[in-house]
N, C-alpha and C positions, 0 to 999 in steps of 0.2 A: 495251540496259537492261542496268544492271549489276545484279550479285547482291548481293543484302543480306548485308553482313557482320555475325558473329556476335562481338561483343569477348570474351565473358563467354569465347570458348571460345580465340580468336584471341591474346590477351593471357594466356591460360592463369589465367583466374581472377583478376583483377585488385583482387579487395578482399581482401585479408590474412586468411583466416577468415571474410569476412563472404561473403553471398550476392549471386551477381551478376547482374543482371537486364538481361538484352536492351532496349534501346529503340529506335525510331525512328532517334534522331541520337544512338548511343553505347550505353553504360550505366548502370547506377546500381547501389549499392550497399547493399546490405539488411545492417546490421552487425550482430555481436553484443553482449552486454552488456558494456561497459566498452571499445569501441571508436567510433569516430569518426570524420568529414573525407567528403572523397569515394571515399574508396578503402579508408576504414575502419582506415588506416595513425596515427591520432591514438586514443593511451592516454588514454581517460575516465573518471572516478569511475562509478560506479554510483550508483543514487540511495542503496544500503543501505547504501552505505561511506558514507554521508552522516549517516548515523544513530548517535550514538554513544552509547557507555551515559550519558552524562546523563538525555539526552533519553528513554529509557527508562525512567533511575529513577523520574523524575518524572510518564511515565504512570504507575507501577504503583502511586506514590503517591497519584494521584489518585483513580485505581480503588478506590481503598482508602478513603477517604476518605467517595466518594460512597458505596460498600457499605455504611458504617459510619452514615453519616449515613441511609441507605434503613432500614435496621436497624434503627436507634432510632427512627424514625418512627411504624414500624411497629407495634413494642414502645409504645410510647406510643399509639397509638392503640386497642390490644388493651385498654390497661390502662386507658385513660379509655370505654371502650365497656363491658368487666363494671363500672367505678365507676357509669355509669349505671344499667344491668341491676338494681344492688344495689339504688339508690335508688328504681329506679320499684316493686321488689319493695316495700320498705317504705314505699313510697306507698299502693300497692296492698292493705296489710293493715290 
């Protein structure tokens, strides 16, 4: 019977900075962010690098518009409520 071989040890961590996990039929690499491929040898852009300044600017503008709309809506509601209360007071006199 053959002894199982741990390729991670035998190959001295073949995962180029990633984590080597021994498997029944070899090994599997768990790559760090920015690396990929079977042995983590490929450089890959992380998702964070794909977000550019234009995307962030659009998100900020949309958030400001939503906040302004909500503030305006709640102010208008308060004015309408106060107006209704005044009309009710005048009616009840």
